[in-house]
C-alpha positions as CSV (number, residue, x, y, z in Angstrom):
1,M,96.0,43.4,60.9
2,D,96.7,46.9,59.9
3,V,94.3,48.3,57.3
4,H,94.6,51.9,55.7
5,I,92.9,52.7,52.9
6,L,91.9,56.4,53.5
7,G,94.5,57.3,51.1
8,G,96.1,54.5,49.0
9,V,95.7,50.9,50.2
10,S,98.4,49.6,52.8
11,V,97.6,46.6,54.7
12,S,99.8,44.8,56.9
13,E,100.3,41.8,58.9
14,G,102.5,41.6,62.2
15,G,104.2,44.5,60.6
16,V,104.8,43.1,57.4
17,S,103.1,44.4,54.2
18,I,100.7,42.0,52.1
19,T,99.6,44.8,49.7
20,P,100.1,43.3,46.4
21,T,101.9,45.2,43.5
22,A,100.1,43.7,40.9
23,A,96.5,45.3,40.2
24,A,94.2,42.7,39.9
25,P,95.2,40.8,43.3
26,R,95.4,44.7,44.9
27,Q,92.2,45.2,43.7
28,V,90.6,42.2,45.3
29,L,92.2,42.8,48.6
30,A,90.6,46.2,48.4
31,L,87.3,44.9,48.2
32,L,88.1,42.0,50.9
33,T,89.0,45.0,53.5
34,A,86.1,47.1,52.5
35,F,83.7,44.4,53.9
36,A,86.2,42.8,56.4
37,G,84.8,40.1,58.5
38,Q,82.1,39.5,56.0
39,V,81.6,36.9,53.1
40,V,82.4,38.5,49.9
41,P,80.5,36.8,47.4
42,V,82.3,35.4,44.4
43,T,79.8,37.1,42.2
44,V,80.6,40.5,43.8
45,L,84.5,40.0,43.2
46,T,84.3,38.8,39.6
47,E,82.0,41.9,38.9
48,E,84.5,43.9,40.2
49,L,87.3,42.6,38.3
50,W,85.6,42.4,35.2
51,P,82.4,44.7,35.2
52,S,81.6,44.2,31.6
53,G,81.4,40.5,32.2
54,A,83.5,38.0,33.3
55,P,85.5,35.9,30.9
56,R,85.8,32.2,30.7
57,G,88.1,30.9,33.5
58,A,87.4,34.2,35.7
59,R,87.1,31.8,38.4
60,T,90.2,30.1,38.2
61,E,91.9,33.6,37.6
62,L,90.0,34.7,40.8
63,A,91.2,31.6,42.8
64,S,95.0,32.4,41.6
65,H,94.6,35.8,43.3
66,I,93.3,34.7,46.5
67,A,96.3,32.0,46.2
68,E,99.0,35.0,46.0
69,L,97.0,36.8,48.8
70,R,97.4,34.1,51.0
71,A,101.1,33.8,50.2
72,L,101.7,37.1,51.4
73,I,99.8,36.5,54.6
74,A,101.7,33.3,55.0
75,R,105.1,35.2,54.7
76,A,103.8,37.4,56.8
77,L,103.0,34.8,59.6
78,H,106.2,33.3,59.1
79,R,108.2,36.4,59.5
80,S,106.7,37.0,63.4
81,E,109.6,35.2,65.3
82,D,108.6,35.9,68.9
83,G,106.2,33.3,69.1
84,E,103.4,35.3,69.5
85,A,100.3,35.6,67.3
86,P,100.4,38.7,65.5
87,G,97.4,41.1,64.5
88,G,95.7,40.8,67.9
89,W,94.9,37.1,67.9
90,T,95.1,35.1,70.7
91,E,96.5,32.1,68.9
92,R,98.9,31.4,66.0
93,R,97.2,32.0,62.5
94,T,97.4,30.3,59.4
95,A,96.8,32.0,55.9
96,D,93.8,30.0,55.4
97,A,92.2,30.9,58.7
98,V,93.2,34.8,58.1
99,L,91.6,34.7,54.5
100,V,88.6,32.2,54.6
101,S,87.4,30.2,51.8
102,L,83.7,29.8,52.4
103,P,80.8,28.2,50.3
104,G,80.2,31.0,47.5
105,G,82.9,33.7,48.6
106,Y,85.9,34.6,51.0
107,R,86.2,36.4,54.1
108,L,88.9,38.5,55.6
109,D,89.7,38.2,59.3
110,T,91.7,41.3,60.2
111,G,91.5,40.5,64.0
112,T,92.1,43.6,66.3
113,G,94.4,45.5,64.7
114,V,94.3,49.0,63.2
115,H,91.3,49.7,60.5
116,D,91.5,53.5,59.8
117,I,87.6,53.4,58.6
118,G,86.4,52.3,61.9
119,R,88.7,54.8,63.3
120,F,87.0,57.6,61.3
121,E,83.7,56.5,62.0
122,R,84.2,56.0,65.9
123,A,85.7,59.5,66.1
124,A,83.1,60.9,63.7
125,G,80.2,59.5,65.8
126,A,81.8,61.0,69.1
127,G,81.7,64.3,67.2
128,Y,78.1,64.1,66.5
129,R,77.3,62.9,69.8
130,A,79.1,66.2,71.1
131,M,77.1,68.2,68.6
132,D,74.1,66.7,69.9
133,A,74.8,67.6,73.5
134,G,75.4,71.1,72.9
135,D,79.2,70.8,73.1
136,P,81.0,72.5,69.9
137,S,84.5,72.3,71.7
138,R,84.6,68.4,72.3
139,A,82.7,67.9,68.8
140,S,85.7,70.1,67.1
141,L,87.9,68.2,68.5
142,R,86.7,64.5,67.4
143,F,85.7,65.9,64.3
144,G,89.3,66.9,63.7
145,E,90.8,63.8,64.8
146,A,88.3,62.0,62.3
147,L,89.4,64.2,59.4
148,A,93.1,63.8,60.2
149,L,92.9,60.2,59.3
150,W,92.5,61.2,55.9
151,R,95.7,61.0,53.5
152,G,94.2,61.3,50.5
153,E,91.3,59.8,48.4
154,P,90.1,56.6,49.6
155,Y,91.4,53.5,47.9
156,A,93.9,55.4,45.7
157,G,96.0,53.8,43.4
158,V,93.5,50.8,43.1
159,A,91.1,50.3,39.5
160,A,88.0,50.4,41.4
161,G,85.0,48.6,40.1
162,P,81.3,49.0,40.6
163,C,81.4,47.5,44.2
164,L,84.5,49.9,45.3
165,R,83.1,52.9,43.5
166,R,80.1,52.9,45.9
167,E,82.2,52.4,48.8
168,I,84.3,55.3,47.8
169,E,81.2,57.2,47.3
170,R,80.0,56.4,50.6
171,L,83.4,57.4,52.5
172,E,83.3,60.8,50.5
173,N,79.9,61.8,51.7
174,A,80.5,60.9,55.2
175,R,84.0,62.8,54.9
176,L,81.7,65.8,53.3
177,S,79.3,65.5,56.3
178,V,81.8,65.5,58.9
179,L,83.5,68.5,57.2
180,D,80.2,70.3,57.5
181,Q,80.0,69.7,61.1
182,W,83.6,70.4,62.1
183,V,83.0,73.8,60.5
184,E,79.8,74.3,62.1
185,A,81.3,73.8,65.3
186,Q,84.5,76.4,64.7
187,L,81.6,78.9,64.0
188,G,79.9,77.9,67.2
189,L,83.1,78.8,68.8
190,G,83.4,82.1,67.2
191,R,86.4,81.0,65.2
192,H,85.2,82.5,62.1
193,E,88.4,84.6,61.4
194,E,90.9,81.6,62.1
195,I,89.1,79.3,59.3
196,L,88.0,82.0,56.8
197,S,91.1,81.2,54.5
198,E,90.6,77.5,55.0
199,L,86.9,77.4,54.4
200,S,87.3,79.4,51.3
201,G,89.5,77.2,49.9
202,L,87.0,74.1,51.0
203,A,84.2,76.0,49.2
204,A,86.2,76.5,46.0
205,R,86.8,72.9,45.9
206,Y,83.5,71.8,46.9
207,A,81.9,74.4,44.7
208,T,78.2,73.1,44.7
209,N,78.3,72.2,48.3
210,E,75.5,74.6,50.2
211,P,76.4,73.8,53.6
212,L,80.0,74.6,53.0
213,Q,78.7,77.7,51.1
214,A,76.4,78.8,53.5
215,H,79.1,78.5,56.4
216,L,81.2,80.5,54.4
217,M,78.7,83.3,53.9
218,V,78.3,83.4,57.8
219,A,82.0,83.3,58.0
220,L,82.5,86.5,56.0
221,L,79.3,88.0,57.5
222,R,80.6,88.2,61.2
223,C,83.8,89.5,59.6
224,D,81.8,92.5,58.1
225,R,82.3,91.3,54.7
226,H,79.0,91.6,53.4
227,D,79.8,92.2,49.7
228,E,81.9,89.1,49.8
229,A,79.1,87.2,51.3
230,L,76.7,88.1,48.8
231,A,79.7,87.5,46.1
232,V,79.7,83.7,47.2
233,Y,75.6,83.3,47.0
234,M,76.0,84.6,43.5
235,R,78.7,82.2,42.4
236,L,76.7,79.5,43.8
237,R,73.6,80.5,41.8
238,T,75.6,80.9,38.8
239,I,76.8,77.6,38.7
240,L,73.7,76.0,39.8
241,H,71.7,77.5,37.1
242,R,74.4,76.9,34.5
243,E,74.9,73.0,35.5
244,N,71.1,71.9,35.9
245,G,68.9,75.1,35.8
246,M,68.3,75.1,39.7
247,E,68.2,77.8,42.3
248,P,70.0,77.7,45.7
249,S,67.7,76.4,48.5
250,A,65.4,78.5,50.6
251,R,68.0,78.6,53.4
252,L,70.8,80.1,51.3
253,R,68.0,82.5,50.0
254,R,66.9,83.5,53.5
255,L,70.8,84.1,54.3
256,R,71.4,86.1,51.3
257,H,68.4,88.3,52.4
258,S,69.9,88.7,56.0
259,V,72.9,89.9,54.5
260,L,71.3,92.2,52.1
261,T,69.5,93.8,55.3
262,L,72.5,93.8,57.3
263,R,74.4,95.5,54.8
264,Q,71.8,98.2,54.2
265,T,72.2,99.0,57.8
266,R,76.0,99.9,57.1
267,V,74.8,102.5,54.6
268,P,75.4,106.0,55.7
269,A,72.7,108.0,56.5
270,G,71.8,110.4,53.3
271,A,74.2,108.3,51.0
272,G,71.6,108.0,48.5
273,G,72.7,104.8,46.8
274,H,73.4,101.1,47.5
275,A,76.7,99.6,48.8
276,P,79.3,98.5,46.1
277,Y,77.7,95.3,45.0
278,A,75.7,95.3,42.0
279,A,73.8,92.2,42.2
280,D,71.1,92.8,45.3
281,H,68.5,91.4,43.2
282,E,68.2,87.9,41.6
283,G,66.6,89.0,38.0
284,A,69.5,88.5,35.7
285,H,71.3,84.8,35.3
286,G,74.1,86.7,33.4
287,L,75.4,88.6,36.3
288,A,79.1,87.9,36.8
289,P,79.6,87.7,40.7
290,A,82.0,89.7,42.3
291,P,85.6,87.9,42.4
292,L,86.4,86.3,45.8
293,P,89.8,86.4,47.1
294,V,92.1,83.6,45.8
295,P,91.9,81.0,48.5
296,L,95.0,79.6,50.0
297,P,96.0,76.3,49.0
298,V,94.6,73.6,51.2
299,S,94.9,69.7,51.6
300,G,91.4,69.3,52.2
301,L,92.0,68.5,55.8
302,P,91.1,71.0,58.4
303,R,93.7,71.9,61.3
304,V,92.0,71.9,64.8
305,P,92.6,75.8,65.5
306,G,93.1,77.4,68.7
307,Q,90.9,79.9,70.3
308,S,89.8,82.8,68.1
309,Q,90.7,86.3,67.9
310,P,87.9,89.0,69.1
311,G,85.6,89.8,65.6
312,R,85.7,93.0,64.1
313,T,81.9,93.2,63.7
314,E,81.0,96.9,65.0
315,P,78.7,96.9,68.7
316,A,75.7,98.3,66.8
317,A,75.2,95.4,64.7
318,K,77.0,92.7,66.3
319,G,74.4,90.8,68.1
320,A,72.1,90.7,64.8
321,V,74.9,89.5,62.8
322,K,75.7,86.5,65.5
323,A,72.2,85.6,65.6
324,V,71.6,85.4,61.9
325,A,75.0,83.8,61.4
326,K,74.6,81.3,64.4
327,G,70.8,80.5,63.1
328,V,71.9,79.8,59.6
329,A,74.8,77.6,60.8
330,V,72.6,75.3,62.5
331,A,70.0,75.1,60.0
332,V,71.7,74.4,56.7
């Protein structure tokens, strides 16, 4: 059985779709695929379908949705005419053996087919191991493979109840973590110029995600765009203060201080003033940050870029910029 949920639910058995068009059985199938190979209790299924309370006859209605799913599975099994068991099974299966009734719940056995969540988690795990081993090139490749599996929002088109919402939140957090590590691997490979436009778009989309904002500041810093790096900090600070009265983390504040220090070294001797960014100090919350360049539209899925071009950092400060940027990218 092939299961794709990272951008709409699509489930097929032996190449034949078993995804219902009706909303309720589609929701039941989505929850069963989220916990494939495990027993999903009837109580969890009814809470998913009726979060405010199951009506009278809820179990009978749930049983009818299970029967509809089994009918779709049976049709898919019947259409396999080559005599071989579909979905990676070693023998012919029945619908009751694929969607199993057990005391207190149901279990969907998907066999050895494709499950995009499993592929995502395996590729991401390989990326994390490569990062731990100090191999950003391999990490970049594997993280890129993991992110390329995302075609959109998980379980898109399904009316998610409480259990599916938790699973969607878990997957979104896992994706953000991989995005963070993918960008860190790119910075570790010196690809700051290549990913700058895409990183600007990601930072705009996840405006309060501090690791992505820090990575954008590092990339801008390495490109000698100090004022824009400071503007990223001020934009984040303004949003955080407006939404919950909080300040950026100590790591972001240290990065801002490093940017200010490095920028100050670029002011010509005897200039007698500050570089053209007014928010050098954090006193007033009402300061409007300098505008960032309008980011290019992004799909949310980073491509795996080629080798980077030489940076524009001047030799006198290149070592300091690289040290600061690398240190923050790893620490945040």
